C-alpha positions as CSV (number, residue, x, y, z in Angstrom):
1,M,102.3,97.7,132.5
2,R,103.3,94.0,132.4
3,V,100.8,93.2,135.2
4,F,98.0,94.9,133.3
5,I,98.7,93.0,130.1
6,Q,98.9,89.7,131.9
7,L,95.6,90.4,133.7
8,C,93.9,91.3,130.4
9,L,95.2,88.1,128.8
10,L,93.9,86.1,131.7
11,L,90.4,87.7,131.6
12,S,90.2,87.4,127.8
13,F,90.5,83.6,127.9
14,I,87.3,83.3,129.9
15,P,84.6,82.7,127.3
16,F,81.2,84.4,127.8
17,F,78.2,82.4,126.4
18,T,74.7,83.8,126.0
19,F,71.9,81.3,126.4
20,A,68.4,82.0,125.0
21,Q,65.3,80.0,124.6
22,E,64.1,79.2,121.0
23,T,66.4,81.7,119.3
24,Y,68.1,81.5,116.0
25,Q,71.4,82.9,114.7
26,L,71.6,85.5,111.9
27,S,75.0,86.0,110.3
28,G,76.5,87.8,107.3
29,T,79.5,89.8,106.0
30,V,79.7,93.6,105.4
31,I,82.0,94.6,102.5
32,D,83.0,97.8,100.7
33,S,81.4,98.3,97.3
34,E,84.6,99.7,95.8
35,N,87.2,97.1,96.6
36,N,85.2,94.2,98.0
37,E,87.2,94.4,101.3
38,P,85.5,93.8,104.7
39,V,84.2,96.7,106.7
40,P,85.1,96.2,110.3
41,F,83.3,97.9,113.3
42,A,80.1,98.6,111.2
43,Q,77.0,98.7,113.4
44,V,74.3,96.1,112.7
45,A,70.8,96.5,114.2
46,L,67.8,94.2,114.0
47,F,64.3,95.6,114.3
48,A,60.9,94.0,114.7
49,K,58.7,95.1,111.9
50,G,57.2,98.5,112.6
51,N,59.3,99.0,115.7
52,E,62.0,101.8,115.9
53,T,63.8,100.2,118.8
54,P,66.3,97.5,117.9
55,I,65.8,94.1,119.5
56,A,69.4,93.0,118.8
57,G,72.6,94.6,117.7
58,T,76.3,94.0,117.2
59,V,79.4,95.3,115.3
60,T,81.3,93.6,112.6
61,R,84.6,92.0,113.3
62,D,87.9,92.7,111.5
63,N,86.9,90.4,108.7
64,G,83.5,92.2,108.2
65,E,81.5,89.3,109.7
66,F,78.8,89.6,112.3
67,Q,76.5,87.2,114.2
68,L,73.5,88.0,116.3
69,K,70.5,86.0,117.8
70,A,66.8,86.6,117.8
71,E,63.6,84.7,118.3
72,K,61.5,83.4,115.4
73,G,59.8,86.1,113.4
74,N,59.9,88.7,110.7
75,Y,62.5,91.5,111.0
76,E,64.2,94.5,109.3
77,M,67.9,95.2,109.5
78,E,70.0,98.4,109.2
79,I,73.8,98.6,108.8
80,V,75.5,101.9,109.5
81,F,79.1,103.1,109.5
82,V,80.5,106.6,109.3
83,G,81.6,107.4,105.7
84,Y,79.1,105.0,104.1
85,D,75.4,105.3,103.0
86,K,73.0,103.5,105.4
87,K,72.0,100.0,104.2
88,A,68.5,98.8,105.0
89,I,67.2,95.2,104.5
90,E,63.4,95.3,104.8
91,K,62.3,91.6,104.8
92,I,64.1,89.0,106.9
93,S,62.2,85.9,107.9
94,L,63.9,84.0,110.7
95,N,62.7,80.5,111.4
96,Q,66.1,78.8,111.5
97,N,69.8,79.6,111.6
98,K,70.4,81.8,108.6
99,S,73.2,83.6,106.7
100,I,72.3,86.5,104.5
101,G,75.7,86.5,102.8
102,K,77.5,89.7,101.7
103,I,76.0,93.1,102.5
104,V,77.5,95.8,100.3
105,L,78.0,99.3,101.7
106,S,78.7,102.3,99.4
107,P,80.9,105.2,100.4
108,S,78.9,108.3,101.2
109,S,79.4,111.5,99.2
110,L,78.0,113.6,102.1
111,K,79.9,114.9,105.1
112,L,77.8,114.1,108.2
113,D,78.4,117.2,110.2
114,E,75.4,116.4,112.5
115,I,77.1,113.2,113.9
116,V,78.9,113.9,117.2
117,V,81.4,111.2,118.3
118,E,82.0,111.2,122.0
119,G,85.6,110.5,123.0
120,N,88.6,110.3,120.7
121,E,89.1,107.9,117.8
122,V,91.5,105.0,118.5
123,R,94.2,104.9,115.9
124,K,94.6,101.4,114.5
125,P,97.7,101.5,112.3
126,I,97.8,97.7,112.7
127,S,94.7,95.5,112.8
128,T,94.7,91.7,113.2
129,T,92.7,89.5,110.9
130,F,92.3,85.7,110.5
131,E,94.9,85.6,107.8
132,G,97.4,88.0,109.4
133,L,97.7,91.8,109.6
134,N,96.2,94.8,107.9
135,V,98.4,97.9,107.9
136,K,97.1,101.5,107.4
137,P,100.1,103.7,106.6
138,D,98.2,106.9,107.2
139,Q,97.7,106.0,110.8
140,T,101.4,106.1,111.6
141,L,102.6,109.7,111.6
142,S,106.3,108.8,111.2
143,N,105.4,107.3,107.8
144,V,104.7,110.7,106.4
145,G,107.1,111.6,103.6
146,G,108.5,108.1,103.6
147,S,108.3,105.0,101.3
148,V,106.8,101.5,101.6
149,L,110.1,100.4,103.3
150,D,109.5,103.0,106.1
151,V,105.9,101.6,106.6
152,L,107.2,98.0,106.8
153,R,109.9,99.0,109.4
154,N,107.0,99.9,111.7
155,T,105.0,96.8,111.0
156,P,104.8,93.7,113.4
157,S,106.3,90.4,112.0
158,V,108.4,92.4,109.6
159,N,112.1,93.3,109.7
160,V,113.9,95.6,107.2
161,D,117.7,95.6,107.1
162,Q,120.0,98.5,106.0
163,E,119.9,97.4,102.3
164,G,116.1,97.2,102.2
165,S,115.9,93.4,102.4
166,I,112.7,92.2,104.1
167,S,112.1,89.3,106.4
168,L,108.9,87.9,108.0
169,R,109.3,86.3,111.4
170,G,112.9,85.6,110.7
171,S,112.5,84.4,107.1
172,G,113.9,86.5,104.3
173,N,111.9,84.8,101.7
174,T,108.6,86.7,101.1
175,N,106.3,87.0,98.2
176,I,105.6,90.7,97.6
177,L,102.5,91.6,95.6
178,L,101.2,94.9,94.2
179,D,97.4,95.1,94.3
180,G,97.3,91.3,94.6
181,R,99.6,90.8,91.5
182,N,103.2,89.8,90.9
183,S,104.9,92.9,89.7
184,S,108.4,94.0,88.7
185,L,107.8,97.3,90.7
186,T,108.1,95.4,94.0
187,G,111.8,94.8,93.2
188,D,112.5,98.2,94.8
189,L,110.0,99.2,97.4
190,E,111.8,102.4,98.2
191,Q,110.5,103.8,94.9
192,I,106.8,103.5,96.1
193,P,105.9,106.5,98.3
194,A,103.9,105.7,101.4
195,S,101.4,108.5,100.5
196,M,100.2,106.4,97.5
197,V,99.5,103.3,99.6
198,E,96.0,102.6,100.9
199,S,96.9,99.5,102.9
200,I,99.4,96.7,103.2
201,Q,98.2,93.2,103.9
202,I,100.5,90.7,105.7
203,V,99.5,87.0,105.3
204,N,101.8,84.9,107.5
205,N,100.5,81.5,106.5
206,P,98.6,81.8,103.2
207,N,96.2,79.2,101.9
208,A,96.2,77.5,98.5
209,K,94.7,80.6,96.7
210,Y,98.0,82.4,97.1
211,D,101.2,81.6,95.2
212,A,103.2,79.0,97.1
213,E,106.3,81.2,96.8
214,G,107.8,82.6,99.9
215,A,108.6,80.9,103.2
216,G,107.7,83.9,105.3
217,G,104.4,84.5,103.7
218,V,102.8,87.2,101.5
219,I,103.0,91.1,101.6
220,N,100.3,92.7,99.5
221,I,100.6,96.4,98.8
222,K,97.3,98.1,97.8
223,L,97.6,101.5,96.1
224,K,95.0,104.2,96.6
225,R,92.1,104.4,94.2
226,G,89.2,106.8,93.7
227,S,86.4,105.9,96.1
228,E,84.2,108.9,96.9
229,K,81.2,109.9,94.7
230,G,81.7,113.0,92.7
231,T,85.1,114.7,92.3
232,S,87.6,114.7,95.1
233,G,91.3,114.9,95.6
234,K,94.2,115.3,98.0
235,A,97.5,117.2,97.9
236,E,100.5,116.5,100.2
237,L,103.9,118.1,100.6
238,A,106.7,116.9,102.9
239,I,110.0,118.7,103.3
240,G,112.9,117.3,105.4
241,T,116.4,118.0,106.4
242,R,119.1,117.8,103.7
243,M,116.3,119.2,101.4
244,R,114.4,116.0,101.2
245,T,111.1,116.5,99.4
246,N,108.1,114.3,98.8
247,A,105.1,116.0,97.0
248,S,102.0,114.2,95.8
249,V,98.5,114.9,94.4
250,R,95.6,112.6,93.8
251,L,92.3,113.2,91.9
252,S,89.3,111.0,91.3
253,R,85.9,111.2,89.6
254,K,83.1,108.8,90.3
255,T,79.6,108.3,88.9
256,K,77.2,105.4,88.9
257,D,78.6,104.2,85.6
258,F,82.4,104.8,85.9
259,N,85.2,105.7,88.3
260,I,88.5,107.2,87.1
261,Y,91.4,108.2,89.3
262,G,95.1,109.2,89.1
263,G,98.0,110.3,91.3
264,Y,101.4,111.7,90.9
265,S,104.3,111.8,93.4
266,Y,107.7,113.5,93.2
267,R,110.4,112.3,95.6
268,S,113.9,113.7,96.2
269,W,115.6,111.8,99.0
270,P,119.4,112.5,99.4
271,S,121.3,110.8,102.2
272,V,124.8,110.1,103.5
273,G,126.2,107.1,105.4
274,Y,129.2,105.0,106.2
275,S,130.3,101.4,106.7
276,T,133.2,99.8,108.5
277,T,134.6,96.3,108.2
278,E,137.3,94.4,110.2
279,R,138.5,91.0,109.1
280,F,141.1,88.8,110.7
281,L,142.7,86.1,108.6
282,Y,144.7,84.1,111.1
283,S,146.7,81.7,108.8
284,E,148.1,84.7,106.8
285,D,148.6,87.0,109.9
286,E,146.5,89.6,108.1
287,K,144.0,92.2,109.5
288,L,141.8,94.1,107.0
289,T,140.3,97.4,108.0
290,Q,137.9,99.1,105.6
291,N,136.1,102.5,106.0
292,V,133.6,103.7,103.4
293,D,131.9,107.1,103.2
294,R,128.7,107.1,101.1
295,S,126.3,109.6,99.6
296,R,123.0,109.0,97.7
297,N,121.0,111.4,95.6
298,D,117.7,110.0,94.5
299,F,115.0,111.6,92.3
300,E,111.8,109.8,91.5
301,H,108.5,110.5,89.6
302,T,105.7,108.0,90.3
303,F,102.3,107.9,88.7
304,N,99.4,105.6,89.5
305,Y,96.2,105.7,87.5
306,G,93.2,103.6,86.5
307,G,89.4,103.4,86.2
308,D,86.4,101.2,86.5
309,Y,83.4,100.8,84.1
310,F,80.2,99.4,85.4
311,F,77.7,97.8,83.0
312,G,74.9,95.5,84.3
313,K,76.4,93.0,86.7
314,N,79.9,93.5,85.1
315,K,82.8,95.6,86.1
316,L,85.9,96.2,83.8
317,S,88.9,97.8,85.5
318,Y,92.3,99.1,84.4
319,E,95.1,99.7,86.9
320,G,98.5,101.2,86.1
321,A,101.6,102.5,87.7
322,F,104.8,104.2,86.2
323,N,108.0,105.2,87.9
324,M,111.1,107.0,86.7
325,E,114.2,107.2,88.9
326,D,117.5,109.0,88.6
327,E,120.1,108.2,91.2
328,E,123.7,109.5,91.7
329,D,125.8,107.7,94.3
330,S,129.4,108.0,95.4
331,D,131.5,105.8,97.7
332,N,135.0,106.6,99.1
333,T,136.7,103.5,100.4
334,I,140.0,103.3,102.3
335,S,141.4,99.8,102.8
336,K,144.4,98.9,105.0
337,I,145.9,95.4,105.5
338,S,148.2,95.0,108.5
339,S,149.9,92.3,110.5
340,I,147.9,90.9,113.4
341,A,151.0,90.2,115.4
342,T,153.0,93.4,114.8
343,N,150.4,95.8,113.5
344,D,152.8,96.7,110.7
345,L,151.1,98.1,107.6
346,L,151.3,95.7,104.6
347,L,149.0,97.3,102.0
348,Q,146.8,100.3,101.7
349,Y,144.7,101.9,98.9
350,R,141.8,104.2,98.2
351,R,138.9,103.7,95.8
352,E,136.6,106.5,94.7
353,N,133.4,105.1,93.1
354,S,130.8,107.2,91.4
355,E,127.6,105.6,90.1
356,I,124.8,106.8,88.0
357,E,121.4,105.0,87.7
358,D,118.7,105.5,85.2
359,N,115.7,103.3,86.0
360,Y,112.1,103.1,85.0
361,S,109.2,100.7,85.8
362,L,105.8,100.2,84.3
363,D,102.8,98.1,85.5
364,N,99.5,97.5,83.6
365,A,96.6,95.3,84.5
366,L,93.1,94.7,83.0
367,I,90.6,93.1,85.4
368,Y,87.1,91.8,84.8
369,E,84.6,91.0,87.6
370,R,81.2,89.5,87.4
371,D,78.4,89.8,90.0
372,F,75.7,87.2,90.5
373,D,72.2,87.2,92.1
374,N,73.8,85.3,94.9
375,P,76.2,87.7,96.6
376,N,78.5,84.8,97.7
377,Q,79.1,83.8,94.1
378,E,82.1,85.5,92.5
379,F,84.2,85.5,89.3
380,R,87.3,87.5,88.6
381,A,89.9,87.4,85.8
382,L,92.9,89.5,85.1
383,I,95.9,89.9,82.8
384,S,98.9,92.1,83.7
385,H,102.3,93.0,82.5
386,S,105.0,94.8,84.3
387,Y,108.6,95.5,83.6
388,R,111.6,97.3,85.1
389,N,114.7,98.5,83.3
390,Q,117.7,99.5,85.4
391,L,120.9,100.9,84.0
392,E,123.8,101.4,86.3
393,T,127.1,103.0,85.2
394,Q,130.1,103.0,87.5
395,F,133.4,104.9,87.3
396,I,136.1,103.9,89.8
397,D,139.5,105.6,90.5
398,I,142.0,103.6,92.5
399,Y,144.9,105.2,94.4
400,D,147.8,102.9,95.6
401,N,148.4,105.2,98.5
402,I,145.6,106.9,100.4
403,Q,147.6,110.1,100.5
404,N,148.4,110.0,96.8
405,E,146.6,112.4,94.5
406,E,147.5,110.6,91.3
407,V,145.2,107.9,90.0
408,S,146.9,104.5,89.8
409,R,144.2,102.6,88.0
410,N,140.8,103.2,86.4
411,V,137.8,101.0,86.2
412,R,134.4,101.5,84.6
413,S,131.4,99.2,84.3
414,S,127.8,99.2,83.2
415,N,125.0,96.9,84.3
416,D,121.8,96.8,82.2
417,D,119.1,94.9,84.0
418,Y,115.7,94.1,82.5
419,N,112.9,92.5,84.5
420,S,109.6,91.5,82.9
421,T,106.6,89.7,84.5
422,I,103.4,88.6,82.8
423,V,100.4,87.2,84.9
424,M,97.2,85.6,83.7
425,Q,94.7,84.6,86.4
426,A,91.1,83.6,86.9
427,D,89.3,82.9,90.2
428,Y,85.8,81.6,90.9
429,V,83.8,81.2,94.1
430,H,80.6,79.0,94.1
431,P,78.4,79.0,97.2
432,L,77.0,75.8,98.7
433,S,74.3,75.2,101.3
434,N,76.7,75.2,104.1
435,G,80.0,76.4,102.6
436,K,81.6,77.3,99.3
437,I,84.1,76.1,96.8
438,E,86.9,78.3,95.4
439,A,88.9,77.4,92.4
440,G,91.3,79.1,90.0
441,Y,94.1,79.1,87.5
442,K,97.2,81.2,87.3
443,S,100.3,81.4,85.1
444,I,103.4,83.6,85.6
445,F,106.0,84.3,83.0
446,R,109.2,86.0,84.3
447,T,112.3,87.1,82.4
448,I,115.4,88.7,84.0
449,D,118.2,89.7,81.6
450,T,121.4,91.1,83.2
451,D,124.2,92.4,80.9
452,F,127.3,93.4,82.8
453,T,130.3,95.1,81.1
454,Y,133.7,95.7,82.8
455,E,136.7,97.6,81.5
456,S,139.9,98.8,83.2
457,R,143.2,100.5,82.4
458,D,146.4,100.7,84.4
459,D,147.5,104.0,82.8
460,P,145.0,106.9,83.2
461,N,146.0,108.0,79.6
462,G,146.0,104.5,78.1
463,D,143.4,102.4,76.3
464,W,140.5,100.7,78.1
465,I,140.9,96.9,78.3
466,Y,137.7,94.8,78.1
467,G,137.5,92.4,81.1
468,S,136.3,89.2,79.4
469,D,136.7,87.2,82.6
470,I,134.4,89.5,84.6
471,S,132.0,90.9,82.0
472,N,129.0,88.6,81.5
473,R,125.4,88.4,80.4
474,F,123.0,86.2,82.4
475,R,119.4,85.5,81.4
476,Y,116.9,83.9,83.7
477,E,113.4,82.7,82.7
478,D,110.8,80.9,84.6
479,K,107.2,79.8,83.9
480,I,104.8,78.8,86.6
481,F,101.4,77.2,85.9
482,A,99.1,76.8,88.9
483,L,95.7,75.3,89.7
484,Y,94.1,75.5,93.1
485,A,90.9,74.4,94.8
486,I,89.6,75.2,98.3
487,Y,86.5,73.9,100.1
488,S,85.2,76.0,103.0
489,G,82.5,75.1,105.4
490,K,81.0,75.5,108.9
491,I,80.1,73.1,111.8
492,N,77.5,74.2,114.3
493,E,78.0,77.9,113.5
494,K,81.0,77.8,115.7
495,L,83.7,76.2,113.6
496,E,84.8,77.5,110.2
497,Y,87.3,75.6,108.2
498,A,88.9,75.6,104.7
499,L,90.8,72.7,103.1
500,G,92.7,73.4,99.9
501,T,95.6,72.3,97.7
502,R,97.6,74.0,95.0
503,A,99.5,72.4,92.2
504,E,102.4,74.3,90.5
505,Q,104.4,73.3,87.5
506,T,107.7,75.1,87.4
507,L,110.0,75.5,84.4
508,V,113.3,77.3,84.9
509,D,115.8,78.1,82.1
510,T,119.0,80.0,82.7
511,R,121.8,80.9,80.2
512,L,125.2,82.4,80.8
513,Y,126.2,83.8,77.4
514,N,129.9,84.0,78.0
515,T,130.3,80.3,78.4
516,E,127.0,79.1,76.8
517,E,126.3,77.3,80.1
518,T,122.6,76.5,80.5
519,N,120.6,75.2,83.4
520,Q,117.0,73.8,83.0
521,Q,114.7,72.7,85.8
522,N,111.2,71.2,85.4
523,Y,109.2,70.0,88.4
524,L,105.6,69.6,89.6
525,S,104.9,70.3,93.3
526,F,101.7,70.2,95.4
527,F,101.0,72.6,98.3
528,P,98.2,71.7,100.7
529,S,96.7,74.2,103.2
530,V,94.4,74.0,106.2
531,Q,92.6,76.8,107.9
532,A,90.2,76.6,110.9
533,Q,88.6,79.2,113.2
534,Y,86.6,78.3,116.3
535,M,84.3,81.1,117.8
536,L,84.3,80.8,121.6
537,N,81.8,83.6,121.5
538,E,81.3,86.9,119.8
539,N,84.5,88.4,121.0
540,N,86.9,85.4,121.4
541,S,88.1,83.0,118.8
542,L,90.8,80.4,118.2
543,K,92.5,79.7,114.8
544,F,94.8,77.1,113.3
545,T,96.6,77.2,109.9
546,Y,99.0,75.0,108.0
547,S,100.6,75.4,104.5
548,R,103.4,73.9,102.5
549,R,105.4,76.5,100.6
550,I,108.4,76.9,98.3
551,D,111.2,79.4,97.8
552,R,112.8,79.3,94.3
553,P,116.3,80.7,93.9
554,S,116.3,84.2,92.4
555,S,118.3,85.3,89.3
556,R,120.7,87.2,91.5
557,R,121.5,84.1,93.6
558,L,121.9,81.9,90.5
559,N,124.3,84.1,88.5
560,P,127.8,82.7,89.0
561,F,129.7,85.8,88.0
562,P,131.2,88.0,90.8
563,D,130.0,91.4,91.9
564,I,133.3,93.2,92.4
565,S,132.0,96.6,93.6
566,D,134.4,95.9,96.5
567,S,137.5,94.0,95.3
568,L,138.2,92.6,98.8
569,N,134.5,91.6,99.5
570,I,133.1,89.9,96.5
571,R,129.5,88.5,96.1
572,V,129.0,85.5,93.8
573,G,125.9,83.5,92.8
574,N,125.5,79.7,92.7
575,P,123.9,78.2,89.5
576,N,123.4,74.8,91.3
577,L,121.0,76.1,94.0
578,Q,117.9,74.1,94.5
579,P,114.5,75.4,95.8
580,E,113.6,75.4,99.5
581,F,110.5,73.5,100.6
582,I,108.8,74.7,103.8
583,N,106.1,73.3,106.1
584,S,104.5,76.1,108.2
585,F,102.1,75.8,111.2
586,E,100.4,78.5,113.2
587,F,98.0,78.4,116.2
588,G,96.4,81.6,117.5
589,Y,93.9,83.3,119.8
590,M,92.1,86.6,119.1
591,V,89.9,88.7,121.4
592,S,88.2,91.9,120.6
593,R,86.6,94.3,123.1
594,D,85.4,97.9,122.7
595,K,88.8,99.4,123.8
596,F,91.0,96.3,123.8
597,D,92.1,94.0,120.9
598,I,94.7,91.3,121.2
599,A,96.0,88.5,118.9
600,A,98.4,85.9,120.2
601,N,100.0,83.4,117.8
602,T,102.5,80.5,118.1
603,F,104.2,79.4,114.9
604,Y,106.6,76.7,113.7
605,R,108.4,76.6,110.3
606,H,110.6,73.8,109.0
607,V,112.7,74.4,105.9
608,N,114.3,71.6,103.8
609,G,117.3,72.9,101.7
610,E,117.6,76.2,103.5
611,I,119.4,78.8,101.4
612,D,121.9,80.9,103.4
613,W,124.8,83.2,102.5
614,I,128.2,81.5,103.2
615,V,131.5,83.4,103.5
616,T,134.8,82.0,102.5
617,V,138.2,83.7,102.4
618,E,140.8,82.9,99.7
619,D,144.1,84.8,99.2
620,G,142.9,87.6,101.5
621,I,139.6,88.1,99.5
622,S,136.2,87.4,101.1
623,Y,133.7,85.6,98.9
624,R,130.0,85.7,99.9
625,G,127.6,83.4,98.1
626,P,124.4,81.4,98.7
627,M,124.3,77.6,99.3
628,N,121.7,75.0,100.2
629,L,122.0,73.8,103.8
630,N,120.5,70.7,105.2
631,S,117.6,72.4,107.0
632,S,116.5,75.1,109.4
633,M,113.7,75.3,112.0
634,T,112.1,78.4,113.4
635,Y,109.5,78.4,116.2
636,G,108.1,81.1,118.5
637,F,105.2,83.2,119.5
638,E,103.9,86.7,118.7
639,I,101.5,89.1,120.5
640,I,99.8,92.1,118.9
641,N,97.7,94.4,121.1
642,T,95.7,97.6,120.6
643,T,94.4,99.3,123.8
644,Q,92.8,102.6,124.6
645,F,93.7,103.3,128.2
646,T,92.0,106.7,128.4
647,N,90.3,109.1,126.0
648,W,93.7,110.7,125.4
649,W,96.1,107.8,125.3
650,S,96.1,104.6,123.2
651,I,98.8,102.1,122.1
652,N,99.4,99.6,119.4
653,A,102.2,97.2,120.5
654,S,103.7,93.9,119.3
655,Y,106.2,91.4,120.6
656,S,107.8,88.4,118.9
657,L,110.1,85.8,120.3
658,F,111.5,82.9,118.2
659,Q,114.2,80.2,118.3
660,R,116.1,79.5,115.0
661,I,118.2,76.4,114.4
662,V,120.3,76.1,111.3
663,D,122.0,72.9,110.1
664,G,124.7,73.4,107.5
665,T,126.8,70.4,108.3
666,N,126.5,69.2,104.7
667,I,128.9,72.0,103.8
668,N,131.1,72.2,106.9
669,S,130.8,70.3,110.2
670,T,131.1,73.6,112.0
671,Y,128.1,75.3,110.2
672,E,125.6,74.5,112.8
673,N,124.1,77.3,114.8
674,S,121.1,78.1,117.0
675,G,119.8,81.1,118.9
676,V,116.9,83.0,120.3
677,S,115.9,86.3,118.8
678,W,113.1,88.7,119.5
679,Y,111.7,92.1,118.5
680,A,109.2,94.6,119.9
681,K,107.4,97.5,118.2
682,L,105.3,100.2,119.8
683,N,103.0,103.0,118.5
684,S,101.7,105.2,121.3
685,D,99.2,108.0,120.6
686,F,98.5,111.0,122.9
687,S,95.9,113.7,122.4
688,L,97.4,116.9,123.6
689,P,95.8,120.3,124.3
690,F,95.0,122.6,121.3
691,D,93.9,119.5,119.3
692,V,97.5,118.3,118.8
693,D,98.2,114.6,118.3
694,M,101.5,113.2,119.4
695,Q,102.8,109.7,118.5
696,I,105.9,107.8,119.7
697,T,107.1,104.9,117.5
698,A,109.8,102.6,118.9
699,N,111.4,99.5,117.5
700,Y,113.9,97.0,118.9
701,T,115.3,93.9,117.1
702,A,117.5,91.5,119.1
703,P,120.5,89.7,117.6
704,E,119.6,87.0,115.1
705,I,121.8,84.0,114.2
706,E,123.0,82.8,110.8
707,A,124.9,79.7,109.7
708,Q,128.2,81.6,110.2
709,G,127.5,84.2,112.7
710,K,124.8,86.6,113.7
711,D,123.3,90.0,113.0
712,L,123.5,92.3,116.1
713,A,120.8,94.3,117.8
714,R,119.0,97.2,116.1
715,Y,116.8,99.8,117.8
716,Y,115.5,103.3,117.2
717,M,112.6,105.7,118.2
718,D,110.6,108.3,116.2
719,L,108.5,111.2,117.5
720,S,105.7,112.9,115.6
721,F,103.1,115.7,116.0
722,Q,100.0,116.4,114.0
723,R,97.3,119.0,114.0
724,S,94.2,119.3,111.7
725,F,92.8,122.5,110.2
726,F,89.9,123.8,108.1
727,N,87.3,121.3,109.5
728,D,89.7,118.4,109.2
729,K,90.3,119.1,105.5
730,G,93.9,120.1,106.1
731,S,96.6,118.9,108.4
732,A,100.2,119.7,109.3
733,S,102.7,117.3,111.0
734,L,106.3,117.3,112.2
735,S,108.2,114.0,112.4
736,I,111.6,113.4,113.9
737,R,112.9,110.0,112.9
738,D,115.5,108.1,115.0
739,I,115.7,110.9,117.6
740,F,118.7,109.2,119.3
741,N,120.5,108.4,116.1
742,T,120.9,104.7,116.9
743,R,119.6,102.9,113.8
744,N,122.3,100.9,112.1
745,F,123.0,97.4,110.8
746,R,125.8,95.4,112.4
747,G,126.9,91.7,112.3
748,E,129.6,89.1,112.7
749,N,130.8,86.2,110.5
750,Y,133.3,83.5,111.3
751,G,134.9,80.5,109.8
752,E,137.7,78.0,110.5
753,D,140.4,80.6,109.7
754,F,138.8,84.0,109.9
755,F,136.6,86.3,111.8
756,Q,135.0,89.5,110.6
757,K,132.6,92.2,111.9
758,F,130.9,95.0,110.1
759,E,128.6,98.0,110.5
760,Y,126.5,99.9,108.0
761,K,125.0,103.2,109.0
762,R,122.8,105.5,106.9
763,E,121.8,109.0,107.9
764,S,118.6,108.2,109.9
765,R,118.1,111.1,112.3
766,I,116.0,113.4,110.1
767,A,113.2,115.9,110.6
768,I,110.2,116.1,108.2
769,L,107.6,118.8,108.1
770,S,104.5,117.9,106.0
771,F,101.2,119.4,104.9
772,S,98.1,117.9,103.3
773,Y,94.8,119.2,102.1
774,N,91.6,117.4,100.9
775,F,89.4,119.0,98.3
């Protein structure tokens, strides 16, 4: 296998040039009429007038672009792709190199039963683009019945830890968008079912059009919309072990004047798990051992809905989403402190924690788009508002002896968290003779208000005492005003480039009501970007990107009051945190053949003011909080490959290797660390007898360093089967996730006087049976 891949890489770097006498180049871009997204692999044929045999032909690349050559003359063109109406352009006069701009394909309302496809379709759950990756959740069978987090776990460049935190190429700072917008709903990706997602776009090194926020890049989640003419719909049901349930239905109605769609999903996803912690405090001769048993019961209702109205060259759209979530959690913690030297027991106690969550989220957006006679000219404006209200109530019983049945102390708390985001944005594209100018404005208004109340009583029959030193209300507001401009052009039809810059004015205002402490920040920053792509030939290209980015501290990191869910492991914020500034570079090579695609990228990222979580131990209690380090550097390479070996076997594989160097000597001379990490992901598809599809999904993440330790290796494998029925209108699938029960999250931390290791394990080996039907 390794020899095969190396041979393919060697051959793909040999450019093939086609020479012709007195020929001219004809180029363009094929897009979808519904969402303006590129249509890859569409067939483009050029005919001499009156002739039914094409004189030239090609297929569009992943970005929808195509190029072909022909001699001087008058021609006709046809663009064909399954699922779309055929597009014909009757008059093309070719007497010089020419671009015909965007060609719009409309989804077909007819089922083309007469088309026979020889061979099996190659699944492409991951396709590479100039900007990054495009993920199709429906193409990975193990995503059935899951959430957006499950999709991202199987995505190259992305890592998801046990608590749902996301990192891109080793950076935990990512900008997550919903349908291209900043939304409060992205604060909890487990609430968004995978069945409602059309695609996920990963942009590793965004240009100036995107927000400068996020060192790792941008993750854009696109929800499903109505697309087919007439009335259509789809129903899905997934049932798993422990009575896990995910049911959804979608409906849409489309005419030439309007499009309306809506979807509903119900998700019940109970789970159990455990965690263990061992900490050695050498100066106090103390060893802490903690064991926690957890259970989660989650019930969610999610709606997404919207519509489009077409009038003349104008389109007015509304997009909305609503989520209601009820969650019941329980933790049972047993803590023991003993002597390291003698192993004598010094202290033990048990905590029983029950938590109830009542959450809801709402997202609304109004979008206006204007078409022009020139298909390369565009205008789009939107205004959106989203908010999420999360109310958590905890009841904790503490037992001084783990065998004691009488409660020694009671604690109760409530956390009311409100998150609001308003976005106003306008973007304009103006074509030039050999390029285009893009410009736009965006403003973001965010408010996060967290009100935490803490009460306790030492006598189970006594009065509740308000904890004024722990209860707190923290309000975070930020306003970001941005302008950007990008110039794109071509040189010799081989080199495409884009030069841009973005200016962002940031205003941050925080207030801690208990102490009336406030913190204001006001700064203007500029973020240049460079993108370039060189076409070696029709199948091979090189690319280079650069961008400057920023990571602003979140409300959770800035709030100085402690989170005491675990009284021996306390998390605290830092109101003095400053933003990170990042310089990111990427150089890549892409090759595309009929049955073989590969993208190879090298990347380098330098972060000034790196924010990392630092652990200190005082009086036997571990405090974990964020601090600004001097810097960090990450550099490495990544390979993503799709290959169809036979008509019954294909793979989609990725491999990333990177070195990370962290310099935290401004905090402590020992906080300097470096290490190599890597991860590999594989989707392998097999066509079995009786029209059964089988898919194996495997993931491995190597240990990754931090300023004070490292996260240990994680790995797991999923196995799925699927079969279609009723002329492909219905399907049934069986997925077994983590078949070897190996998925967990482990790590180590150390300081001058302590060492600790931990492991978190959720129930991950589960079976899911699902059914779907299109109507």
